[in-house]
C-alpha positions, 0 to 999 in steps of 0.5 A: 337565434337571430342571425344578426348581432348588430342593428339598424337600417330599414329596407326600401321598397319599390312596390309596397312602399314608395321611396317617399313613404320610408322613414329613415332614422339615425340611431345613437347606439348599437341596436341588436334586435327588434320587434313590432307590435301587430299594428306596426305602430311601435317598434321595440329595440334592444340597445346593447351598448347602453343596456336598454330597451327602446320604445319607438314611434314608428311613424315619427321615429321618436323614442317614446320611452326607454328602460334599463335591463341586463347587460348587453341585451340581444334577442327580444320577443313580445307577447300580449302584455310583456316584452322579454330579452336575452341579457348578459350573454344568455345568463338572464332573461329580462322582462318589461311590462307594456302597460307602463314600460317598466321593469318586471323582473328577470329570470336567471338561466342555469343554461345560457340562452340562445334564442327566445320566442313568445308563446300564444297562450302567454309566457316565453320559451328559451332555447339553450344550445349547450344544455340541449334544452328548452326552458318555459318561463312565466314572467309572473313566476320567473323563479319557477321555470319549466325545463324540457330536456333532451332536445338533441342536439345543439338546438339553436332557434325557436318559434311558437305557432298556434298549436306547436312549438318548433326548435331547430337543431344542428346535429342532426339538422332538423326541425323539432315539433312539440305540442303544447306542454309535451316533453318530447317532440311529436315529429322531427323534420329533416332540414337539409343544409342546416337551419340557422333561423325559424319563424312562425307563420299562421296555419301552424306553419313554420319558415326555416332559414338555411344556408342556401334556401328557405323552407316552409314546414307544415306542422300537421303533416310534419312535411316540408311544404315548400322550398326555395333556393336563396341566400338570406341574411334574416327572415321574419314572419307575420300571419301568413306572410314571410319577409326574407331579407337578402343582400339587396332587397326584402322579399314578401312571400306567402306561406307557400313561398309564392312571391308577393312583392319585393323591395330594394334595400340598402346593403347594410341591412342585417335584420328584419322584423314584421308587422301586419302592415310593414316591416323594419330593418336594422343595420350596423354601418351606418347605425340607422334604421328604416321602417315601412308601415304601409304595405298594400293589402295584397302584401299585408299578413292576416292577423292570426286568430287564436282557436276558439278552444283557447277560451276556457268554457266552464261546464254547465252544472247538471241537475240530477235526475232519477233514472226510471227502471229499465223496461226494455232493451230498446235503443235509447234516444241519443242525448243532446251533446253540449255545445262545444268550442271548435277543437283543433288537432294538434298533430296527426301523430298525437292521440286525437283529443277527446271532446268533452262529454255531453251532460248525462241524459235522464234516458236509460242506458241500453243493457247488454243482451247477454245480461239481466237488467240492473237497477240503476239508482241515484244518490240518497242525498237530496237534489243538488243546487245548480252551483253544486257539482254534478252527482255521480250516476252509478249502477249499484249491485249490477250483475256483471256480464260474462265477458269484457270488450277488448281494448281499442287498438287505437283512437279514431283519427278524428272525432267531430265535436258535434258527435260527441256521446258519453261512452257506453257503460263498460262491460265487466269481466267475471270477478277474478281475485287478483293473485300472483302465481309462484310459477315462472312464466315462459317467455319467447325471445326471437322465437326461443322460449326461456324462463322469466324472472317475473311472477304471473299476474291475473287480471280481474278486468281483462277477458280470461284474466290474461295480462299482456307481458312486456316484449323485452326482445331486441327490435326486429331487424329491417329487411332493408338492412344488409346482413353481416357477410362474416359467419364469425363472431356473430354474438348479439349485442344490444346497442344501448348502455345500461345507464340509458336503459335504467334511466328509461325504466324509471323515467316518468314520461309514458312510453309507446303503448304505456300508461297516459294521464287522464284528461279530466277528473270532473266526475266518475262514470259507470261506477259499480259497487256492492255498496256506494255512498255520496254526499252533496259536497262531492264526496263518495265512498264505494266498497265491494268489487268496485269498478269505474272509469273517469270522464276524461279517461274512458279507455282506462278501467279501475277495479278495487275493493274500496274507493274514496273520492273527494271532488273538492280536494281531488283526493282519490284513495283505492285499496284492496286488489287495486287494478288499472288497465289502459290498452296493453298496460296494466298496473296492480297495487295494494293501495293507491293514493293520489291527488288530482286537480279538478278540470274546473280548477283555476290554472296554477300552472305557468301559462307557458305550459298551456298551448295556444290550441289547448282545449279544456280537456288538454288544459286539464291533462296538464293540471292532472300532471301537477299532483302527487301519487302514493302507492304501496306494492305497486306493479306496473306492466307496460309493453316495453318495461316493467317496474315493481316497488314496495312503496312509491311516492312521486310528485308530478310537479317537481318530478321528484319521489322515492321508491323502496324495495324496487325492481325493473326491467327494460329490454335485457337490462334488470335492475333493483335495490333497496332505495331509489330517490327520483330527483327530476326527469331521468335523474335518480340516486340509489342505495344498494342497487344491483344491475344485470342482464340476466332475464331468467329466474336466477342471475348468473351475475350481478353488479351490486353498487352501494351508492349510485347516481344516474344522470339524465343522459343515462350516465352512471357513477357509483361507489363500492361496486362489486361483481357477483357471480351467481350467489358468490361475491368475487374479489373484483371491486371498484371503489368508484364505478361508472358507465358513460352514455352512448351506444358502446359504454365501457364495462369498467373491466376486461379480461383476455387470455389465451395463446398467440404465436408471437406472445406464447401464453398470455393474460391481458386484464384491465380495470377502469375506475370512475374518478368522476362522472366524466373521467375514468382511469385504470390499470392494465396487466399483460403477462406473456411467456415469450414477451415478458410482463406488460404494465400499462394504463387506460383512461377515457374522459368526456367533458362535453356537458360539463361547463365548470370544467376547463376541458369543457366540450372536449373528450378523448382516451389514452392508453399505454403499455410497457413490457420488461422486454423494453417493448411498448407503446402509447396513444392519445386521442383528444377532441375539443370544440374550441367554439361551435365552429372550431374543433381541435384534434389531437393524435399521439401514437408511438410504437417501440417497434414496427411489430409491437402493435401487431404482436399484442393487438392483432385484432385492432392492428389489421384494421388500422393505419401506421402510427401518426402524430398530429394536431389539427385545428379546423374552422368551419363557416357556411362558405369556407373551411380553414385548417392548421396542422402540425405533424411529426414522423417519429418512427423509423419504419414509416414514411409519412410527410412532416408538416411543420406546420401546414395551413389550408383554406377551402372556399366552398362552391359559390355562385358568382353569376347565374349558374357559374360557380367558383371554388378555391383551395390553398395549401401552405406550409413547410414539409419534410419527408425522410425516406426521399430526403425532400424538404421544402416550403410549399404553397399549393393554389387551386381555383376551379370555375364551372357552370351548369348548362341544361340542354334538354335531358342533358346536363353539361358541366364545363370546368376550368382549373388553374393551378399555381404552386411554389416550392422553396427547394426542388429534387434536382438541386445541386447545392443547399443554395436557393433552388426554388421553383414555381409550377403553373398548369391548367385543367380544362374539360366538361362532363355530360350527364343524363338520367333516365328512370321508370317505374314497373309493376311489382313481382317476386314479393315486391310491390314495385320497382324503379329502374334508374340509369345515369350515363356520363362522359367526362373529357379533361386536358391538362397541359405540361406543367412548367415544373417537371415531375422529376423536379417536384418533391413528393410529399403527397398527392398535391405534387402528383401533377403532370400533363394528360389528356384523358376521356372517362365514361361511367354508367350506373344502372340501379334497380330499387324495390319496395317490399310488398309485406313491410313497405321498405325499399332497398337497392335490389340490383346495381351495375356500374361500369367505368372506363378511363383512357389516356389519349396522351400522358406526360409520363406514360399512358394508362387505361382503367376499367372497373365493373361492380355488380351488386344483386340483393333480391332478398334481404337475407342473401346477395351477390357481389362482384368487383373487378378492376384493371389498370395498365400502363402502356409499355411501348415506351422505354423504361423511365428512371423517374417512375415512382418507387422503381428501385424498390419494385425492381428489387422485390420482383428480383427477389421473388424470381430468385427464391420462387416465393412471394415477398412480404405481403404488406411491402409488396402491396405498398410498392407493387400494387399501388404503382404498377399494372394490376388486376383485381377481382373480388366476388362473393355470395352471402346468406344470413337468415338468422334474423328471420327465423333461420339458423344459417349464415355463410358466404363463399367468394373469390379474390384475385390480385396480380401486380405486373407479372406477379400474382399477389393473391388467388384465393377462395374465401368460404365460411359457414355458420350454423345455429344448432339450437337456442343455445349452441352454434358453430361457425368456421371461415377458411382462406385457401390460396389457389396459387400456392396450393395451401390453406393459409387462414383458418377460423373456427368458433363454437358458441354457447348462449347461457341466457344473460351470458354468451361463451365461445371457443375460438381458434385462429390460424393466420400464417405465423401460428395458431391462436386459441381462446375462450370468450365470455360476453355479457349479452346486451352490453357491447364492449364486454367481451372477456376472452380466455 
């Protein structure tokens, strides 16, 4: 989307355009956007205040014509014959014919449009940020747009080159590249710093404007070809020239960001558009515009020419010729290929485009040396006239060779058009009647063998009749991934929701290695049959062991007992043991009837479906996708999925259809049912469906749903869901049942039972119901033997993609529990995107007492903070961040500072002068802290200046920080009267850093190493602030300001290695050393040392050491203003008197944080389970000493062992060396039962023993059921 919303001022240029050559004009209305025609003679601009589009003579500035469009027209685009602009806040697209400059209708947008671009082949493409989609529109068929979904996430800009469609996205920040007509990106190029605008350059290059730079992306390599740091207001492109508008000039660059010329402009310019000979700039204040239309030849962009392949070339009819009998097996003379247009490769990642085959030669085809000559015959019909279609050349009653060649692994990267030859007749395997074996095959999963629920199929096309089976196992773990160091809770889960998986299973887009559509259906190739007939009007019938391929799909082999083909209507009917083979994919059916459009048919699809560089075959591929399919008893076997249906009816144009008596599997998710109605890509409505993760020949469980709706994002909403265990129905019932998309969906039911020291025996059961696709609500029952019975509720909601809801762009969850013993809690977490740049977070947590959450939810408690209550609004812009926060401390056992409220502003680093940078932070609000009885209005203001100085290999960064703060009250006030004070301080220092690196040859399984050393030294000095530490209220870290002179040094040694087998790179070793010493300190001088050693020579094991030492100079007398001096003194006195440690958490809070301390943590970890092994474990040592008290000195060790494919055991211990006791124990026995995984859990954590049994559904995270 263009970065400007206003318009009107054209740039002044000192080189390409002298001031006298500029034409300046005053606009009588607010102009939003503009484009120029290729010659630069005419400017078209949108006038938002008058709801018009203006046609302006660039030479005179006169308005030639104007026409009315929708409300508030904005972004505008121009193709060869039509103008299109976004109106009514993106709700409509208005079209204008250039021939008479009159309205040509409009297109209603279901999703609001953000940006628009013209397609080289005609039509327009519109990007929709809220819907994560792109809409392709043909002005002549405005009521039938084509939508490309799944453009993740938050697409903002769009542009089209000769062969590619480019879309910028915000999350992640990337440029997505689409080839003509594709439904998914062929590449995603990360764009640092966030893209805000994209324009097309010639040669399939795109220029992308970001917050701090402009980058050029080469589509063919899917790489950033050039990058230049600059802050641009807008960019425009024409041919191979890029026009960049900044605050003071318009700079012209070539397509590699080489500078061509620069023109000064007025500061009010906000938008730029370009043509071959010049450019136009628009400004809002004043409402004016200027045009430069006489750039010198060196600065003019070359007009891009459409590839020759765009022109439709009709295949010349070929007169039939009778092939003579084969005399010898001599190599025939090659046929002369037909003259082909130039073929432009769309993308290196897309399959190479097959050239159109040459006319059939009259020369005999070469015979296989292992087969007897076959009698090649022609049709019995008379020779066709030149206007009639070419007949089919067939080999009738040909004996079949013994073996068939293996399908090619992949197509060649390039196939020159001049070398195109018709494919040789495919060899055929012995006729093997298609059969279905009742025996269940054995399949391997992660090296383990188990039974499969799918029957074995036999192929009569493939050698030996073997059909490649789908790989339903989880992806192989990359070696660069660090293994889990804990041997406990090692159950494997698949990070994908059921809804997403089922949607993938029924979706029509091909998966990797799956079936792809043919590229033409003009004529059959290599047809062989026991009986074959054809007529002059293009009809053909074949019976008896029919084999054939299509010209546009030579890698696809067909087999059937009977086929009927009508060239004029495109109808193909096959019956009797139908088999289709393409690469590793195979399909079987009893009958298949499909309608294919001929490659020479008129293009009925909207022009936006046609890429500018489409060849004839690519055009035909799009035509073929606009047809229908009707199949009986079809079974599709692809590398990553399998789908079977008794009946399949599908319309490729609308993406709608119906399947009956279906069953499918993708990964570990199996699904099936009576009927499934397809309502578009990845959208479906099913009746009496079932889901399971059991991929064996009998299901341990199923979720059966009476009615089910599957949305395109993978979310599912069902009615009448029941849980079945084996063949038995359970009482667990959901009137409304749903799965939300995302990596960790809820299961709708959870159950935990066992014994805990604090609760006794307990049962924790919850069930959630889908009130709507976005909202789930359920109950919770928590009876215990020691703490009474708990009653509660849980809810989740996600309205991020529901524009009709007042909660649009919000999501959250809430939980509550209250017991008969008057204990309980509630929590609510809410996130709301108020605007694209504004986010609100709400966090409400209330515990009945300090130990409630610890007693009832210990597994969660140990990894979380104390309860907090706050609401925060954050507004983000490229140059600054502003926040507003209100927080309240509602617990008597916490000591958080209350913010009533707080407002902050953070100016991000900004370059004031070359290499001089400024940041500024201000934090203001009213604060209260009950634990210290402090309250005050406080204002913190900190400004920081820094610069970069390069001295050879050294980088020197001096910095200066100035702080001015205000407190309405101080700590030493003697009355409630005004006792305000201000604090001023400054910090000055410098950092010196350098970097060394060297590459080394590989060894020990690595192909190469890179050693990087980064040493740095920092000196800083802060003067004594005007407000003493003892006077300053203590709310947070902003108050901890005191005078200090300090020097810090750090050295990072990093060794990177590249695995010789996989090519993956990871950090093999790292040694970091840090030292910090106070040369002077207003309170007390301190010294710090840190060391971190991380070794990982193999992906499955490593060693890590972390050490810290912090000491305070004790030569001075005891200071009464030390933080928490009284608390630390009482804790130390208690431990000396009773000779045992105080509460661990309290001691850590007051001792470890504010006294001297030493810490050591080291452990060795090992995990080879992802690489065919069966062992994982760790052993480590932890030591923490606070002042003179040893807080912990313990050994941590654990081991997990997989006994076989079903059983595994694990344990983990912590042994306290200081006290000579084993104080933490965990044991686990785990059993895998195909789709279920069970574990016996025993845990001792100091306060008693916990026992439990856990049941997990493999493949679905978040479904653990504990007893």
